[in-house]
C-alpha positions as a Markdown table, in Angstrom:
| # | Residue | x | y | z |
|---|---|---|---|---|
| 1 | Unk | 0.2 | -0.1 | 0.1 |
| 2 | Unk | 1.1 | 3.5 | 0.4 |
| 3 | Unk | 1.1 | 6.2 | 3.0 |
| 4 | Unk | 2.7 | 9.5 | 4.0 |
| 5 | Unk | 5.9 | 7.9 | 5.9 |
| 6 | Unk | 7.8 | 10.2 | 8.3 |
| 7 | Unk | 11.9 | 9.2 | 8.5 |
| 8 | Unk | 13.4 | 12.4 | 10.0 |
| 9 | Unk | 11.6 | 14.4 | 12.2 |
| 10 | Unk | 12.6 | 17.6 | 10.8 |
| 11 | Unk | 11.1 | 17.0 | 7.6 |
| 12 | Unk | 7.5 | 16.6 | 5.9 |
| 13 | Unk | 6.1 | 12.9 | 5.5 |
| 14 | Unk | 6.7 | 11.7 | 2.1 |
| 15 | Unk | 4.5 | 9.6 | -0.1 |
| 16 | Unk | 6.0 | 6.0 | 0.1 |
| 17 | Unk | 5.2 | 2.8 | -0.6 |
| 18 | Unk | 4.9 | 0.8 | 3.3 |
| 19 | Unk | 3.9 | -2.4 | 4.5 |
| 20 | Unk | 0.2 | -3.4 | 4.7 |
| 21 | Unk | -1.0 | -3.0 | 8.3 |
| 22 | Unk | -2.1 | -6.7 | 9.9 |
| 23 | Unk | -5.1 | -7.1 | 12.5 |
| 24 | Unk | -3.0 | -8.6 | 15.4 |
| 25 | Unk | -5.7 | -8.5 | 17.9 |
| 26 | Unk | -9.6 | -9.8 | 18.0 |
| 27 | Unk | -10.6 | -5.8 | 18.4 |
| 28 | Unk | -8.5 | -5.0 | 15.3 |
| 29 | Unk | -9.9 | -4.3 | 12.2 |
| 30 | Unk | -8.4 | -3.4 | 9.1 |
| 31 | Unk | -10.2 | -0.4 | 7.1 |
| 32 | Unk | -9.7 | 1.5 | 3.9 |
| 33 | Unk | -8.9 | 5.0 | 4.5 |
| 34 | Unk | -11.2 | 7.2 | 2.8 |
| 35 | Unk | -10.1 | 10.6 | 4.9 |
| 36 | Unk | -7.6 | 11.5 | 7.4 |
| 37 | Unk | -7.6 | 15.2 | 8.8 |
| 38 | Unk | -4.2 | 17.4 | 9.1 |
| 39 | Unk | -4.6 | 19.0 | 12.7 |
| 40 | Unk | -1.8 | 20.4 | 14.8 |
| 41 | Unk | -1.9 | 17.4 | 16.6 |
| 42 | Unk | -0.9 | 15.2 | 13.7 |
| 43 | Unk | 2.0 | 17.5 | 13.0 |
| 44 | Unk | 3.2 | 17.6 | 16.7 |
| 45 | Unk | 3.1 | 13.9 | 16.5 |
| 46 | Unk | 4.8 | 14.2 | 13.1 |
| 47 | Unk | 7.5 | 16.4 | 14.2 |
| 48 | Unk | 8.1 | 14.1 | 17.7 |
| 49 | Unk | 7.1 | 17.5 | 19.6 |
| 50 | Unk | 4.1 | 16.4 | 21.2 |
| 51 | Unk | 4.1 | 14.7 | 24.7 |
| 52 | Unk | 2.8 | 11.7 | 23.8 |
| 53 | Unk | 5.8 | 11.2 | 21.0 |
| 54 | Unk | 8.2 | 8.2 | 21.3 |
| 55 | Unk | 11.5 | 8.4 | 19.2 |
| 56 | Unk | 10.3 | 5.4 | 17.1 |
| 57 | Unk | 10.4 | 5.6 | 13.3 |
| 58 | Unk | 9.3 | 5.3 | 10.6 |
| 59 | Unk | 5.9 | 6.7 | 11.8 |
| 60 | Unk | 2.7 | 7.3 | 9.8 |
| 61 | Unk | 1.3 | 10.1 | 10.9 |
| 62 | Unk | -2.8 | 10.4 | 11.2 |
| 63 | Unk | -4.6 | 10.2 | 14.9 |
| 64 | Unk | -8.5 | 10.1 | 13.0 |
| 65 | Unk | -10.3 | 9.8 | 9.9 |
| 66 | Unk | -13.1 | 8.0 | 8.4 |
| 67 | Unk | -12.6 | 4.6 | 7.0 |
| 68 | Unk | -14.7 | 1.5 | 5.3 |
| 69 | Unk | -14.7 | -1.4 | 6.9 |
| 70 | Unk | -14.7 | -4.9 | 5.0 |
| 71 | Unk | -18.9 | -5.2 | 5.7 |
| 72 | Unk | -18.8 | -1.9 | 3.3 |
| 73 | Unk | -19.8 | 0.5 | 6.0 |
| 74 | Unk | -18.4 | 3.6 | 7.1 |
| 75 | Unk | -16.7 | 4.4 | 10.5 |
| 76 | Unk | -15.1 | 7.6 | 12.2 |
| 77 | Unk | -11.9 | 5.8 | 14.0 |
| 78 | Unk | -10.0 | 7.5 | 16.8 |
| 79 | Unk | -6.4 | 5.8 | 16.9 |
| 80 | Unk | -4.4 | 5.0 | 19.8 |
| 81 | Unk | -1.0 | 6.2 | 20.3 |
| 82 | Unk | 0.4 | 4.1 | 16.7 |
| 83 | Unk | 3.2 | 4.3 | 14.4 |
| 84 | Unk | 0.7 | 3.2 | 12.5 |
| 85 | Unk | -1.5 | 6.9 | 11.5 |
| 86 | Unk | -4.4 | 7.4 | 9.4 |
| 87 | Unk | -2.7 | 9.2 | 6.5 |
| 88 | Unk | -2.5 | 5.7 | 4.2 |
| 89 | Unk | -4.6 | 3.8 | 1.9 |
| 90 | Unk | -5.3 | 1.4 | 5.4 |
| 91 | Unk | -4.6 | 1.4 | 8.7 |
| 92 | Unk | -5.8 | -0.9 | 11.6 |
| 93 | Unk | -8.5 | 0.2 | 13.9 |
| 94 | Unk | -9.5 | -0.7 | 17.5 |
| 95 | Unk | -13.1 | -1.4 | 16.7 |
| 96 | Unk | -14.1 | 0.0 | 20.6 |
| 97 | Unk | -12.7 | 3.3 | 19.3 |
| 98 | Unk | -14.9 | 3.5 | 15.9 |
| 99 | Unk | -18.3 | 5.1 | 15.3 |
| 100 | Unk | -20.6 | 3.9 | 12.6 |
| 101 | Unk | -21.7 | 6.2 | 10.4 |
| 102 | Unk | -24.5 | 6.5 | 8.2 |
| 103 | Unk | -24.2 | 5.8 | 4.7 |
| 104 | Unk | -24.7 | 9.1 | 3.0 |
| 105 | Unk | -22.4 | 10.6 | 5.7 |
| 106 | Unk | -19.7 | 13.6 | 4.3 |
| 107 | Unk | -16.3 | 11.7 | 5.2 |
| 108 | Unk | -14.4 | 14.9 | 4.2 |
| 109 | Unk | -16.6 | 16.8 | 6.9 |
| 110 | Unk | -16.4 | 14.3 | 9.6 |
| 111 | Unk | -12.6 | 14.0 | 9.0 |
| 112 | Unk | -12.0 | 17.6 | 8.9 |
| 113 | Unk | -14.2 | 18.8 | 11.6 |
| 114 | Unk | -14.3 | 15.8 | 14.3 |
| 115 | Unk | -10.8 | 16.8 | 15.9 |
| 116 | Unk | -11.2 | 20.2 | 16.2 |
| 117 | Unk | -14.8 | 20.3 | 17.2 |
| 118 | Unk | -14.0 | 17.4 | 19.7 |
| 119 | Unk | -11.3 | 19.9 | 21.8 |
| 120 | Unk | -14.6 | 22.2 | 23.0 |
| 121 | Unk | -16.6 | 19.8 | 22.9 |
| 122 | Unk | -15.0 | 17.4 | 25.3 |
| 123 | Unk | -13.6 | 20.1 | 27.3 |
| 124 | Unk | -17.0 | 21.5 | 28.1 |
| 125 | Unk | -19.1 | 18.0 | 28.4 |
| 126 | Unk | -16.2 | 16.5 | 30.2 |
| 127 | Unk | -13.9 | 18.1 | 32.1 |
| 128 | Unk | -16.3 | 20.3 | 34.0 |
| 129 | Unk | -19.9 | 20.5 | 34.2 |
| 130 | Unk | -21.3 | 23.3 | 32.1 |
| 131 | Unk | -24.3 | 25.0 | 32.1 |
| 132 | Unk | -26.7 | 27.1 | 29.8 |
| 133 | Unk | -26.6 | 30.8 | 30.7 |
| 134 | Unk | -22.5 | 30.9 | 31.6 |
| 135 | Unk | -20.0 | 32.8 | 29.5 |
| 136 | Unk | -16.7 | 31.6 | 27.6 |
| 137 | Unk | -13.9 | 33.3 | 26.4 |
| 138 | Unk | -12.0 | 31.7 | 23.8 |
| 139 | Unk | -8.6 | 32.4 | 23.7 |
| 140 | Unk | -7.4 | 31.6 | 20.4 |
| 141 | Unk | -10.4 | 31.9 | 18.4 |
| 142 | Unk | -9.1 | 32.6 | 15.0 |
| 143 | Unk | -8.2 | 28.9 | 13.9 |
| 144 | Unk | -9.9 | 26.3 | 13.2 |
| 145 | Unk | -10.7 | 24.6 | 16.6 |
| 146 | Unk | -11.0 | 28.1 | 18.1 |
| 147 | Unk | -13.7 | 28.7 | 15.5 |
| 148 | Unk | -15.7 | 25.4 | 16.1 |
| 149 | Unk | -15.4 | 26.2 | 19.9 |
| 150 | Unk | -17.3 | 29.3 | 19.6 |
| 151 | Unk | -20.1 | 27.3 | 17.8 |
| 152 | Unk | -19.9 | 24.4 | 20.1 |
| 153 | Unk | -20.1 | 26.6 | 23.1 |
| 154 | Unk | -23.2 | 28.4 | 21.3 |
| 155 | Unk | -25.2 | 24.8 | 20.5 |
| 156 | Unk | -24.4 | 24.1 | 24.3 |
| 157 | Unk | -26.0 | 26.9 | 25.9 |
| 158 | Unk | -23.6 | 29.9 | 26.6 |
| 159 | Unk | -25.1 | 33.3 | 27.2 |
| 160 | Unk | -21.8 | 35.0 | 26.2 |
| 161 | Unk | -19.1 | 34.0 | 24.3 |
| 162 | Unk | -15.6 | 36.5 | 23.9 |
| 163 | Unk | -13.5 | 35.9 | 20.9 |
| 164 | Unk | -9.7 | 36.7 | 21.7 |
| 165 | Unk | -7.4 | 36.1 | 18.6 |
| 166 | Unk | -4.9 | 37.8 | 16.2 |
| 167 | Unk | -6.1 | 40.2 | 13.8 |
| 168 | Unk | -9.0 | 43.1 | 14.2 |
| 169 | Unk | -10.4 | 42.3 | 10.9 |
| 170 | Unk | -9.8 | 38.6 | 12.0 |
| 171 | Unk | -11.5 | 38.8 | 15.2 |
| 172 | Unk | -14.7 | 41.2 | 13.8 |
| 173 | Unk | -15.7 | 38.1 | 11.1 |
| 174 | Unk | -16.2 | 35.7 | 14.5 |
| 175 | Unk | -19.5 | 35.3 | 15.9 |
| 176 | Unk | -19.0 | 36.4 | 19.0 |
| 177 | Unk | -20.6 | 38.8 | 21.9 |
| 178 | Unk | -17.2 | 40.7 | 21.9 |
| 179 | Unk | -13.9 | 40.4 | 20.8 |
| 180 | Unk | -10.2 | 40.9 | 21.9 |
| 181 | Unk | -7.6 | 41.9 | 19.3 |
| 182 | Unk | -4.2 | 40.3 | 20.9 |
| 183 | Unk | -2.3 | 42.4 | 18.0 |
| 184 | Unk | -2.9 | 45.5 | 19.6 |
| 185 | Unk | -1.2 | 47.5 | 22.0 |
| 186 | Unk | -0.1 | 45.5 | 24.8 |
| 187 | Unk | -1.8 | 48.0 | 27.1 |
| 188 | Unk | -5.0 | 48.1 | 25.3 |
| 189 | Unk | -5.2 | 44.3 | 25.1 |
| 190 | Unk | -5.0 | 44.0 | 28.6 |
| 191 | Unk | -7.5 | 46.7 | 29.4 |
| 192 | Unk | -10.0 | 45.0 | 26.7 |
| 193 | Unk | -9.1 | 41.4 | 29.0 |
| 194 | Unk | -10.2 | 43.5 | 32.1 |
| 195 | Unk | -13.5 | 45.0 | 30.8 |
| 196 | Unk | -14.6 | 42.2 | 28.4 |
| 197 | Unk | -13.7 | 39.5 | 29.7 |
| 198 | Unk | -13.1 | 39.7 | 33.7 |
| 199 | Unk | -16.3 | 37.7 | 34.6 |
| 200 | Unk | -16.2 | 34.8 | 31.9 |
| 201 | Unk | -17.4 | 31.5 | 33.9 |
| 202 | Unk | -15.1 | 29.3 | 31.5 |
| 203 | Unk | -11.9 | 29.9 | 29.2 |
| 204 | Unk | -11.1 | 27.6 | 26.4 |
| 205 | Unk | -7.8 | 28.5 | 26.1 |
| 206 | Unk | -5.8 | 27.0 | 22.3 |
| 207 | Unk | -2.8 | 29.7 | 22.9 |
| 208 | Unk | -1.1 | 29.3 | 26.7 |
| 209 | Unk | 2.5 | 30.6 | 26.6 |
| 210 | Unk | 2.3 | 35.0 | 26.7 |
| 211 | Unk | -1.1 | 35.3 | 25.6 |
| 212 | Unk | -2.3 | 33.7 | 28.2 |
| 213 | Unk | 0.0 | 35.2 | 31.1 |
| 214 | Unk | -1.3 | 38.6 | 29.7 |
| 215 | Unk | -4.9 | 37.4 | 30.1 |
| 216 | Unk | -4.5 | 36.3 | 33.1 |
| 217 | Unk | -4.6 | 38.7 | 36.1 |
| 218 | Unk | -6.3 | 41.9 | 34.1 |
| 219 | Unk | -9.1 | 39.2 | 34.1 |
| 220 | Unk | -8.8 | 38.0 | 37.8 |
| 221 | Unk | -7.9 | 41.9 | 38.6 |
| 222 | Unk | -11.4 | 43.0 | 37.5 |
| 223 | Unk | -13.5 | 40.0 | 38.5 |
| 224 | Unk | -16.6 | 41.5 | 40.2 |
| 225 | Unk | -17.0 | 38.5 | 42.6 |
| 226 | Unk | -13.4 | 37.2 | 42.6 |
| 227 | Unk | -14.9 | 34.0 | 44.5 |
| 228 | Unk | -17.3 | 33.0 | 41.6 |
| 229 | Unk | -15.5 | 30.0 | 39.9 |
| 230 | Unk | -13.8 | 30.5 | 36.8 |
| 231 | Unk | -12.3 | 27.1 | 35.2 |
| 232 | Unk | -9.8 | 27.9 | 33.3 |
| 233 | Unk | -9.4 | 24.7 | 30.6 |
| 234 | Unk | -5.6 | 24.7 | 28.7 |
| 235 | Unk | -6.4 | 23.1 | 25.3 |
| 236 | Unk | -3.4 | 24.1 | 23.3 |
| 237 | Unk | -0.2 | 25.5 | 23.6 |
| 238 | Unk | 0.6 | 27.1 | 20.0 |
| 239 | Unk | 1.6 | 30.5 | 21.8 |
| 240 | Unk | 4.4 | 28.5 | 24.3 |
| 241 | Unk | 4.6 | 25.5 | 25.9 |
| 242 | Unk | 5.0 | 27.7 | 29.4 |
| 243 | Unk | 3.6 | 30.5 | 31.7 |
| 244 | Unk | 4.7 | 32.2 | 34.7 |
| 245 | Unk | 2.1 | 32.3 | 37.5 |
| 246 | Unk | 2.2 | 34.7 | 40.2 |
| 247 | Unk | 0.9 | 33.0 | 43.7 |
| 248 | Unk | -1.5 | 36.0 | 43.9 |
| 249 | Unk | -3.8 | 34.6 | 41.0 |
| 250 | Unk | -4.5 | 31.8 | 42.9 |
| 251 | Unk | -5.0 | 33.5 | 45.9 |
| 252 | Unk | -7.2 | 36.5 | 45.0 |
| 253 | Unk | -9.9 | 34.6 | 42.7 |
| 254 | Unk | -11.2 | 31.2 | 42.9 |
| 255 | Unk | -9.8 | 30.1 | 39.4 |
| 256 | Unk | -9.6 | 26.4 | 38.9 |
| 257 | Unk | -6.5 | 25.5 | 35.8 |
| 258 | Unk | -7.0 | 22.2 | 34.2 |
| 259 | Unk | -6.2 | 20.6 | 31.4 |
| 260 | Unk | -8.3 | 19.1 | 28.4 |
| 261 | Unk | -6.2 | 16.4 | 26.7 |
| 262 | Unk | -4.9 | 12.5 | 26.4 |
| 263 | Unk | -4.9 | 11.5 | 29.9 |
| 264 | Unk | -7.2 | 14.3 | 31.5 |
| 265 | Unk | -10.2 | 12.0 | 30.4 |
| 266 | Unk | -10.2 | 8.0 | 29.9 |
| 267 | Unk | -10.4 | 6.8 | 25.9 |
| 268 | Unk | -13.7 | 5.3 | 27.2 |
| 269 | Unk | -14.9 | 8.4 | 28.5 |
| 270 | Unk | -14.2 | 11.0 | 25.6 |
| 271 | Unk | -15.7 | 8.3 | 23.0 |
| 272 | Unk | -19.0 | 8.1 | 25.1 |
| 273 | Unk | -19.4 | 11.6 | 24.5 |
| 274 | Unk | -18.5 | 11.5 | 20.4 |
| 275 | Unk | -21.5 | 10.0 | 18.7 |
| 276 | Unk | -23.6 | 12.9 | 19.3 |
| 277 | Unk | -20.9 | 15.3 | 18.2 |
| 278 | Unk | -20.9 | 13.3 | 15.4 |
| 279 | Unk | -24.4 | 13.3 | 14.4 |
| 280 | Unk | -24.2 | 16.9 | 15.1 |
| 281 | Unk | -21.6 | 17.4 | 12.7 |
| 282 | Unk | -23.0 | 15.1 | 9.8 |
| 283 | Unk | -26.6 | 17.1 | 10.4 |
| 284 | Unk | -24.4 | 20.6 | 9.5 |
| 285 | Unk | -25.1 | 22.0 | 13.0 |
| 286 | Unk | -21.1 | 23.4 | 12.7 |
| 287 | Unk | -19.6 | 24.4 | 10.1 |
| 288 | Unk | -15.4 | 24.7 | 9.5 |
| 289 | Unk | -13.8 | 25.2 | 6.1 |
| 290 | Unk | -12.2 | 22.2 | 4.1 |
| 291 | Unk | -9.5 | 21.9 | 1.6 |
| 292 | Unk | -9.2 | 18.7 | -0.1 |
| 293 | Unk | -5.5 | 17.2 | -1.1 |
| 294 | Unk | -5.0 | 13.8 | -2.4 |
| 295 | Unk | -2.5 | 11.6 | -0.3 |
| 296 | Unk | -0.2 | 11.4 | -3.1 |
| 297 | Unk | 0.7 | 15.2 | -2.7 |
| 298 | Unk | 1.2 | 14.8 | 0.6 |
| 299 | Unk | 5.0 | 16.4 | 1.2 |
| 300 | Unk | 3.3 | 19.9 | -0.8 |
| 301 | Unk | 0.1 | 20.0 | 1.3 |
| 302 | Unk | 2.2 | 19.3 | 4.7 |
| 303 | Unk | 4.0 | 23.0 | 4.1 |
| 304 | Unk | 0.7 | 24.9 | 2.2 |
| 305 | Unk | -0.7 | 27.7 | 3.5 |
| 306 | Unk | -4.5 | 26.0 | 5.0 |
| 307 | Unk | -4.6 | 29.0 | 8.0 |
| 308 | Unk | -8.5 | 29.2 | 6.8 |
| 309 | Unk | -9.1 | 25.8 | 6.1 |
| 310 | Unk | -8.9 | 22.6 | 7.5 |
| 311 | Unk | -6.9 | 20.3 | 5.0 |
| 312 | Unk | -7.9 | 16.6 | 4.7 |
| 313 | Unk | -5.8 | 14.0 | 2.8 |
| 314 | Unk | -7.8 | 11.5 | 1.2 |
| 315 | Unk | -5.8 | 8.5 | -0.5 |
């Protein structure tokens, strides 16, 4: 078969012949891959920077996708940590980590949307008890996951959604109740966090690093009721892996920092929440821009500018 193969963490994967996968346990199934999304999580897997990464090479990247089973049915699958990923003509899935899809489901849409939508869906439905009417700040709102986070929060009943991202025009175009342009002057950004986002109930943080550092204290100092719980959910680290957190932040307000990702919930718990999300995406509840490229063009697609759309590879 052919696959996208990483042989060096410093280079994009290349389209190569690769040994066909083999089912080895009673729960294994070999499926024909129809569509696999190129998510930031996949990029970090392929360059060895993700916290689950090992040094094992060669590696076929890809953590989820849509495949066709031997009986002809379609399935959305989430792969375990493996070197035999989804960016191949065939892959091995664990049947317990898959969801049967309707025959008329759109494989490209599901391959594009499930991973980025899952990040906010799992955070709001599994990591905290989110109540309708609560307010949400999406930190990193202009990426695919951030734009979907706005939609997911609204679907779950958020009373107010604030979007923070880089570029005044980009954030202004988002369907948010208020926006913060992170590329503005630092003093302006700090003031806007205090004025627009101080009293939110939840932060969905896709950035971490410097933007998070600049947001925390202005928001906490301006909270009308400091003892009211603020759940700060770290989902991504696009802007940096670390922050400097003043000790005062933990004493002067009731803020709970927690993460949402592999390890923060059981695999079974995450999978239990996904059929409802699959159904919503399949029915067109959420929108996402997609770009489709054939798997044989993976090397060029890997470095293409797809900032405003989610790239999907189709074998």
